[in-house]
VODO-356884 format. One record per residue (C-alpha): residue number from 1; z, y, x. Coordinates in Angstrom, 3 decimals. Example, Ala and Ser with C-alpha at 12.3 -4.5 7.8 and 13.67 -1.06 7.14 Angstrom:
BEGIN
{vodo 1, {7.800, -4.500, 12.300}},
{vodo 2, {7.140, -1.060, 13.670}},
END
This chain:
BEGIN
{vodo 1, {-3.411, -0.369, -21.522}},
{vodo 2, {-4.855, 1.571, -18.607}},
{vodo 3, {-4.678, -0.002, -14.794}},
{vodo 4, {-4.740, 1.773, -11.486}},
{vodo 5, {-5.280, 0.590, -8.035}},
{vodo 6, {-2.722, 2.098, -5.535}},
{vodo 7, {-3.527, 1.642, -1.976}},
{vodo 8, {-0.349, 2.880, 0.138}},
{vodo 9, {-0.632, 3.967, 3.620}},
{vodo 10, {-4.306, 2.251, 5.057}},
{vodo 11, {-4.044, 4.664, 8.207}},
{vodo 12, {-4.722, 4.452, 11.676}},
{vodo 13, {-1.121, 3.308, 12.891}},
{vodo 14, {-2.228, -0.039, 11.226}},
{vodo 15, {-5.037, -0.424, 13.367}},
{vodo 16, {-2.867, 0.748, 16.606}},
{vodo 17, {0.141, -1.727, 16.024}},
{vodo 18, {-2.807, -4.398, 15.371}},
{vodo 19, {-4.352, -3.488, 18.787}},
{vodo 20, {-1.107, -3.235, 20.482}},
{vodo 21, {-0.651, -6.929, 19.839}},
{vodo 22, {2.094, -6.503, 17.054}},
{vodo 23, {1.883, -9.578, 14.686}},
{vodo 24, {0.935, -9.234, 11.281}},
{vodo 25, {-0.038, -11.741, 7.885}},
{vodo 26, {-2.195, -12.190, 6.760}},
{vodo 27, {-4.680, -12.368, 9.074}},
{vodo 28, {-7.240, -11.309, 6.704}},
{vodo 29, {-4.992, -8.683, 5.052}},
{vodo 30, {-7.378, -5.370, 6.213}},
{vodo 31, {-10.721, -7.679, 4.950}},
{vodo 32, {-8.821, -8.406, 1.664}},
{vodo 33, {-7.848, -4.805, 1.013}},
{vodo 34, {-11.364, -3.738, 1.328}},
{vodo 35, {-12.095, -6.363, -1.185}},
{vodo 36, {-9.884, -5.032, -3.804}},
{vodo 37, {-10.847, -1.660, -3.312}},
{vodo 38, {-14.845, -2.149, -3.715}},
{vodo 39, {-14.284, -4.413, -6.678}},
{vodo 40, {-12.433, -1.486, -8.169}},
{vodo 41, {-15.193, 0.850, -7.588}},
{vodo 42, {-17.821, -1.366, -8.386}},
{vodo 43, {-16.042, -0.968, -12.056}},
{vodo 44, {-15.577, 2.229, -11.576}},
{vodo 45, {-11.795, 1.913, -12.367}},
{vodo 46, {-9.149, 4.272, -11.049}},
{vodo 47, {-8.012, 4.098, -7.691}},
{vodo 48, {-5.320, 6.400, -6.121}},
{vodo 49, {-4.587, 6.485, -2.581}},
{vodo 50, {-1.045, 7.388, -0.633}},
{vodo 51, {-1.118, 8.830, 2.467}},
{vodo 52, {2.430, 8.554, 4.313}},
{vodo 53, {2.794, 11.970, 6.400}},
{vodo 54, {5.773, 12.440, 8.535}},
{vodo 55, {7.391, 16.527, 8.586}},
{vodo 56, {7.821, 15.901, 12.324}},
{vodo 57, {5.195, 16.988, 14.766}},
{vodo 58, {5.931, 14.402, 17.257}},
{vodo 59, {6.225, 11.095, 14.770}},
{vodo 60, {2.950, 9.013, 14.732}},
{vodo 61, {2.741, 9.850, 10.961}},
{vodo 62, {2.318, 13.740, 11.634}},
{vodo 63, {-0.487, 15.389, 10.376}},
{vodo 64, {-1.469, 16.215, 14.206}},
{vodo 65, {-1.124, 12.242, 15.081}},
{vodo 66, {-4.880, 10.854, 15.326}},
{vodo 67, {-3.021, 7.492, 13.714}},
{vodo 68, {-2.338, 9.832, 10.647}},
{vodo 69, {-5.761, 9.498, 9.292}},
{vodo 70, {-7.207, 7.076, 7.353}},
{vodo 71, {-8.194, 3.797, 8.497}},
{vodo 72, {-12.307, 3.448, 9.102}},
{vodo 73, {-13.962, 2.349, 5.359}},
{vodo 74, {-10.411, 3.513, 3.518}},
{vodo 75, {-11.477, 7.441, 3.055}},
{vodo 76, {-10.731, 8.419, -0.381}},
{vodo 77, {-14.094, 9.491, -2.772}},
{vodo 78, {-14.190, 12.488, -4.778}},
{vodo 79, {-12.617, 11.007, -7.750}},
{vodo 80, {-10.217, 9.333, -6.512}},
{vodo 81, {-6.772, 11.261, -6.106}},
{vodo 82, {-4.845, 11.363, -3.001}},
{vodo 83, {-0.933, 11.612, -3.223}},
{vodo 84, {0.590, 12.270, 0.104}},
{vodo 85, {4.154, 10.929, 0.560}},
{vodo 86, {7.116, 11.821, 3.061}},
{vodo 87, {9.266, 8.941, 1.550}},
{vodo 88, {9.233, 5.399, 2.216}},
{vodo 89, {8.421, 5.438, -1.674}},
{vodo 90, {5.278, 6.709, -3.150}},
{vodo 91, {7.175, 7.765, -6.293}},
{vodo 92, {10.222, 9.766, -4.511}},
{vodo 93, {8.207, 12.449, -2.710}},
{vodo 94, {5.012, 13.080, -5.229}},
{vodo 95, {3.666, 13.810, -8.627}},
{vodo 96, {2.264, 9.966, -8.809}},
{vodo 97, {4.273, 9.212, -11.873}},
{vodo 98, {3.542, 12.215, -13.514}},
{vodo 99, {-0.024, 11.339, -12.843}},
{vodo 100, {0.174, 8.239, -13.907}},
{vodo 101, {1.732, 9.146, -17.107}},
{vodo 102, {-0.778, 12.080, -17.732}},
{vodo 103, {-3.606, 9.666, -17.544}},
{vodo 104, {-1.877, 6.901, -19.773}},
{vodo 105, {-1.908, 4.663, -16.573}},
{vodo 106, {0.828, 1.941, -17.368}},
{vodo 107, {0.079, -0.666, -14.518}},
{vodo 108, {-0.106, -0.372, -11.023}},
{vodo 109, {-2.251, -2.959, -8.808}},
{vodo 110, {-0.698, -2.805, -5.623}},
{vodo 111, {-2.413, -3.417, -2.069}},
{vodo 112, {-1.963, -1.851, 1.570}},
{vodo 113, {0.786, -1.170, 3.995}},
{vodo 114, {3.381, -2.171, 5.238}},
{vodo 115, {4.896, -5.014, 2.894}},
{vodo 116, {8.632, -4.990, 4.070}},
{vodo 117, {8.600, -1.166, 3.944}},
{vodo 118, {6.459, 1.471, 1.535}},
{vodo 119, {5.087, -1.459, -0.509}},
{vodo 120, {8.353, -3.097, -1.068}},
{vodo 121, {9.817, 0.988, -1.545}},
{vodo 122, {7.202, 1.813, -4.193}},
{vodo 123, {6.921, -1.091, -6.211}},
{vodo 124, {10.747, -1.656, -7.060}},
{vodo 125, {10.682, 2.622, -7.765}},
{vodo 126, {7.556, 1.905, -9.681}},
{vodo 127, {9.353, -1.051, -11.633}},
{vodo 128, {12.563, 1.411, -12.426}},
{vodo 129, {10.477, 3.704, -14.137}},
{vodo 130, {9.024, 1.371, -16.020}},
{vodo 131, {5.929, 1.052, -14.596}},
{vodo 132, {4.343, -2.361, -14.771}},
{vodo 133, {3.748, -3.206, -10.863}},
{vodo 134, {1.441, -5.983, -9.679}},
{vodo 135, {1.320, -6.736, -6.014}},
{vodo 136, {-1.999, -8.376, -4.384}},
{vodo 137, {-0.011, -10.647, -1.785}},
{vodo 138, {-3.069, -11.109, 0.320}},
{vodo 139, {-4.112, -7.802, 0.128}},
{vodo 140, {-0.673, -6.257, 1.784}},
{vodo 141, {0.137, -6.325, 5.315}},
{vodo 142, {3.057, -7.360, 6.915}},
{vodo 143, {4.286, -6.602, 10.642}},
{vodo 144, {6.636, -8.116, 13.049}},
{vodo 145, {9.484, -6.293, 13.498}},
{vodo 146, {9.936, -6.971, 16.787}},
{vodo 147, {7.129, -7.378, 18.810}},
{vodo 148, {6.879, -11.115, 19.927}},
{vodo 149, {9.472, -12.778, 17.591}},
{vodo 150, {6.682, -13.754, 15.372}},
{vodo 151, {8.109, -13.098, 12.085}},
{vodo 152, {5.475, -11.238, 10.140}},
{vodo 153, {4.619, -14.250, 7.665}},
{vodo 154, {8.433, -14.643, 7.212}},
{vodo 155, {8.864, -10.803, 6.441}},
{vodo 156, {5.724, -11.118, 4.292}},
{vodo 157, {6.879, -14.323, 2.071}},
{vodo 158, {10.602, -12.927, 1.843}},
{vodo 159, {9.547, -9.526, 0.198}},
{vodo 160, {6.824, -11.253, -1.915}},
{vodo 161, {9.485, -13.444, -3.456}},
{vodo 162, {12.224, -10.887, -4.004}},
{vodo 163, {9.632, -8.303, -5.269}},
{vodo 164, {8.197, -11.196, -7.782}},
{vodo 165, {11.762, -12.203, -8.831}},
{vodo 166, {12.337, -8.983, -10.714}},
{vodo 167, {10.065, -6.220, -9.917}},
{vodo 168, {6.238, -7.022, -10.160}},
{vodo 169, {3.923, -9.787, -11.060}},
{vodo 170, {2.196, -11.168, -7.681}},
{vodo 171, {-1.168, -12.138, -7.753}},
{vodo 172, {-3.643, -12.601, -5.135}},
{vodo 173, {-7.318, -11.574, -4.336}},
{vodo 174, {-8.870, -15.028, -6.136}},
{vodo 175, {-7.721, -13.601, -9.654}},
{vodo 176, {-9.993, -9.999, -9.232}},
END
């Protein structure tokens, strides 16, 4: 069984939210995501990057927005494929499933942003397509929905529990 690391939406909008004081969880999520990326690079393992791109120029994730581009330290290497998605699920608007099949990849380890949205959608969709999905819970970031309510941990925990119930194996960076 071949395994790939899937990094979802590690773009400048993440840092923008943090800079604006939006609550996020876990506090060391970005450090942990970088740790996982470096671990897989050290092993020369397959790493796939997903970038979210909006079709509307005024949106924060349009290609013309400064928040569209990868966070510092998350640029892809030449041998790391990048898929541009226009939907919440990385499978719905890309050729990701075909790439996995063509590369004989049967398990995907998911890290990145944002737990309750694109991570959730991608993991559920991948599981529905028969891909073995694993989520590294402390290498996935959640944000508060309404600034000031501080519900980012609740959102993270509920999302991880729902994914574990039927769609993915949930792990931590300690396993890598």
